C-alpha positions in Angstrom: -0.1 -33.2 3.8 2.4 -30.3 3.5 2.4 -26.6 4.5 2.7 -25.8 0.7 -0.6 -27.5 0.0 -2.3 -25.8 3.0 -1.1 -22.4 1.7 -2.6 -23.3 -1.7 -5.9 -24.2 0.0 -6.0 -20.9 1.8 -5.2 -19.0 -1.4 -8.2 -20.7 -3.1 -10.5 -19.9 -0.2 -9.4 -16.2 -0.4 -9.4 -15.8 -4.2 -12.4 -18.0 -4.9 -11.0 -19.7 -8.0 -8.1 -22.0 -8.8 -6.9 -19.7 -11.5 -6.7 -16.7 -9.2 -5.0 -18.7 -6.5 -2.4 -19.9 -9.0 -1.3 -16.3 -9.4 -0.8 -15.9 -5.6 1.2 -19.1 -5.0 3.0 -18.9 -8.4 2.1 -22.2 -9.9 0.0 -23.3 -12.8 -3.7 -24.1 -12.7 -2.9 -27.7 -13.3 -0.5 -27.8 -10.4 -3.2 -26.3 -8.1 -5.6 -29.0 -9.1 -3.0 -31.7 -8.5 -2.1 -30.3 -5.1 -5.7 -30.2 -4.0 -6.4 -33.8 -5.2 -3.4 -34.9 -3.2 -4.5 -33.0 -0.1 -8.0 -34.6 -0.4 -6.4 -38.0 -0.6 -4.2 -37.3 2.4 -7.2 -36.1 4.5 -9.6 -38.7 3.1 -12.3 -36.1 2.7 -13.8 -34.0 -0.2 -12.6 -30.4 0.1 -14.3 -29.2 -3.1 -17.7 -29.7 -4.8 -16.6 -30.1 -8.4 -20.2 -30.4 -9.7 -20.2 -26.7 -10.4 -18.3 -24.9 -13.2 -16.0 -23.3 -10.5 -15.1 -25.8 -7.7 -16.5 -24.6 -4.4 -15.4 -25.5 -0.9 -17.6 -28.1 0.8 -18.7 -27.6 4.5 -15.8 -29.9 5.5 -13.5 -27.8 3.2 -14.4 -24.6 5.1 -13.6 -26.3 8.4 -10.2 -27.4 7.1 -9.4 -23.9 5.8 -10.0 -22.5 9.3 -7.6 -25.0 10.8 -5.1 -24.5 8.0 -4.9 -20.8 8.7 -3.9 -21.5 12.3 -1.4 -24.2 11.3 0.3 -22.0 8.6 0.5 -19.0 11.0 2.1 -21.2 13.7 4.5 -22.6 11.2 5.5 -19.1 9.9 6.0 -17.8 13.5 8.0 -20.9 14.6 11.5 -19.4 14.2 10.7 -15.8 15.5 8.8 -17.3 18.5 11.8 -19.6 19.3 14.4 -16.9 19.0 12.2 -14.1 20.5 13.5 -11.6 17.9 10.4 -11.0 15.9 12.5 -10.3 12.8 14.6 -7.5 14.4 17.9 -9.1 13.6 17.2 -9.7 10.0 16.6 -7.8 6.7 13.4 -5.8 6.4 12.4 -5.0 2.9 10.1 -2.0 2.8 8.2 -0.6 -0.1 7.3 3.1 -0.2 5.4 5.4 -2.5 7.4 8.2 -4.1 5.8 11.0 -2.1 7.3 9.6 1.1 10.8 9.0 -0.1 12.2 12.5 0.7 10.2 13.2 3.9 8.5 10.5 5.9 10.5 7.4 4.9 14.0 8.7 5.7 12.9 10.4 8.9 11.1 7.2 10.2 14.0 4.9 9.1 16.4 7.1 11.0 14.3 6.7 14.2 14.1 3.0 13.7 17.8 2.5 13.1 18.7 4.6 16.1 16.7 2.2 18.2 17.7 -1.0 16.4 21.1 -0.4 14.7 21.5 -4.1 13.9 18.3 -4.0 11.7 19.1 -4.2 8.0 16.8 -2.1 5.9 16.1 -2.2 2.1 13.8 0.4 0.6 12.0 -0.2 -2.7 10.0 2.6 -4.3 6.8 1.9 -6.2 3.2 2.8 -6.9 0.5 1.6 -4.4 -1.0 -1.0 -6.8 2.4 -2.6 -7.5 3.4 -2.5 -3.8 0.2 -4.4 -2.9 1.1 -7.1 -5.4 4.6 -7.4 -4.0 3.3 -7.7 -0.4 0.9 -10.5 -1.5 3.8 -12.3 -3.2 6.0 -11.9 -0.2 8.6 -9.8 -2.2 8.2 -7.1 0.5 7.7 -7.4 4.2 5.7 -4.2 4.4 4.9 -1.0 2.4 3.9 2.6 2.9 0.9 3.0 0.6 -2.3 4.8 0.0 -5.4 3.0 1.2 -7.4 1.6 -1.7 -11.2 1.2 -1.8 -10.8 -2.5 -0.9 -7.9 -4.0 1.0 -7.1 -7.5 -0.4 -7.9 -10.5 1.8 -5.0 -11.6 3.9 -3.5 -8.1 4.2 -3.6 -5.6 7.1 -3.7 -1.9 6.5 -2.7 0.3 9.5 -3.6 4.0 9.1 -0.8 6.6 9.6 -2.3 9.9 8.5 -4.9 11.5 6.3 -3.4 13.9 3.8 -5.9 16.4 2.2 -5.4 17.6 -1.4 -4.3 21.2 -1.9 -3.7 23.6 -4.7 -0.2 24.8 -5.4 0.8 27.8 -7.5 4.0 29.8 -8.1 5.0 32.3 -5.4 4.3 35.1 -7.8 0.6 34.2 -8.2 -1.7 36.9 -6.8 -5.1 35.1 -7.2 -6.0 33.1 -4.1 -9.4 31.6 -5.1 -8.7 27.9 -5.9 -11.7 27.5 -8.2 -10.8 30.6 -10.2 -7.2 29.4 -10.5 -8.2 26.0 -11.7 -10.6 27.4 -14.3 -8.2 30.1 -15.6 -4.6 28.7 -15.3 -2.9 25.9 -17.1 -3.3 22.7 -15.1 -0.5 20.3 -14.4 -2.2 17.0 -13.7 -1.1 14.3 -11.3 -0.9 11.0 -13.1 -4.4 9.5 -13.3 -3.1 6.0 -13.1 -2.3 6.6 -9.4 -4.7 6.6 -6.5 -4.1 10.3 -5.9 -4.6 11.1 -9.6 -8.0 9.4 -9.5 -9.0 11.2 -6.3 -8.2 14.5 -7.9 -9.9 13.7 -11.2 -13.1 12.6 -9.4 -13.1 15.8 -7.3 -12.7 18.0 -10.4 -15.6 16.2 -12.0 -17.8 16.6 -8.9 -17.1 20.4 -9.0 -17.7 20.5 -12.7 -14.4 22.2 -13.2 -13.0 22.1 -16.8 -9.2 22.5 -16.6 -6.9 23.4 -19.4 -4.4 20.6 -19.1 -0.8 21.6 -19.7 0.9 18.3 -18.8 0.5 15.1 -16.8 3.3 13.9 -14.5 3.8 11.0 -12.1 6.5 12.7 -10.0 5.4 15.1 -7.2 8.8 16.7 -7.3 8.6 17.4 -11.0 5.1 18.8 -10.6 6.3 21.2 -7.9 9.2 22.3 -10.1 6.9 23.0 -13.0 4.5 25.0 -10.8 7.5 26.9 -9.2 8.6 27.9 -12.8 5.1 29.4 -13.4 4.0 26.9 -15.9 0.6 26.2 -14.3 -1.1 25.2 -11.1 -1.7 21.7 -9.7 -3.4 19.7 -7.0 -1.1 17.6 -4.8 -1.3 16.0 -1.3 -0.5 18.1 1.8 2.2 15.7 3.0 2.2 14.6 6.7 6.0 14.9 6.6 7.4 17.6 4.3 10.7 17.1 2.4 13.6 19.1 3.8 14.4 20.6 0.4 10.9 21.2 -0.9 10.5 23.6 -3.8 9.0 26.9 -2.8 5.3 27.1 -4.0 2.2 28.8 -2.6 -0.2 26.3 -1.0 -4.0 26.9 -1.0 -6.6 24.8 0.7 -9.5 23.5 -1.5 -12.2 24.2 1.2 -14.9 22.0 2.6 -15.2 18.6 1.0 -11.6 18.6 -0.3 -10.5 15.0 -1.2 -7.9 13.4 0.9 -5.8 10.2 0.8 -5.2 7.9 3.7 -1.6 7.0 4.2 -0.8 3.8 6.0 1.4 0.7 6.4 0.4 -2.6 4.7 1.6 -6.0 5.6 0.5 -9.6 5.5 -1.8 -10.7 8.4 0.4 -13.8 9.0 3.7 -11.8 8.8 6.6 -13.6 10.4 8.5 -10.5 11.4 5.7 -9.1 13.6 7.8 -7.3 16.2 9.9 -5.6 13.4 6.7 -4.5 11.6 5.3 -3.1 14.8 8.5 -1.2 15.5 8.4 0.1 11.9 4.8 1.3 12.3 5.8 3.0 15.6 8.7 4.8 14.0 6.5 6.0 11.1 3.9 7.3 13.7 6.6 9.1 15.7 8.0 10.8 12.5 4.5 12.1 11.6 3.7 13.3 15.1 7.0 15.1 15.5 6.5 16.8 12.1 3.0 18.0 13.0 4.3 19.6 16.2 7.2 21.4 14.4 
């Protein structure tokens, strides 16, 4: 019996199929099957009922999974527990969505580094979906993301802030009614492949607003620049921490029922660098609180 086989067993329990688990542990379906056969041989019990099309855990299998989770977590925390550092003297690789890269992320990292100067930080930008995958694959230690409808099993989402959507126009715009503006001005759409873009699109549909789409962009900075130049209006998040050099645009609330995104920190439940992740979350929270009081 090895830790590797126990990780594979847990992945199967979480993902329900051998094929899905293979993607998580980065081996082939055949290798998954071979590992489980070896584990069953080591333990001398049947972990799976193979009479069904998709093998299912037996009652004994479910019991072993519970014990396996504890064993794997203890194994992962062996070094941090022995050294007492919780990951604070090593590299932390943090993923971050683009809208936090010029406001929240640098402010929070400055707070964290001032407290723990020995901590080595690496920042990797990305979209929420891709960052979730990188967390599951242990490419990242944690990531600042937008909360999806369903948080994958084995991951923990810790809320930081709710950011309502708002309409932005050029500073020369005289109309202040957001619905009139959306119906009468060119619309610069936030990329619909993102969580925010989907939120905005669903809200527009719920209000039966037909927009005249001018362009679709995946960069909030580019959207603001286009709006600033008078090329249209757009809907973007009201960021919890504003960029220092934000482009000047007029910001108008969308009223009752405005959509919002939930910003938070995601990490694995059995994360080895627990103290470092907790300190990271604390720095992010302090950055947001200090910005709201400015």
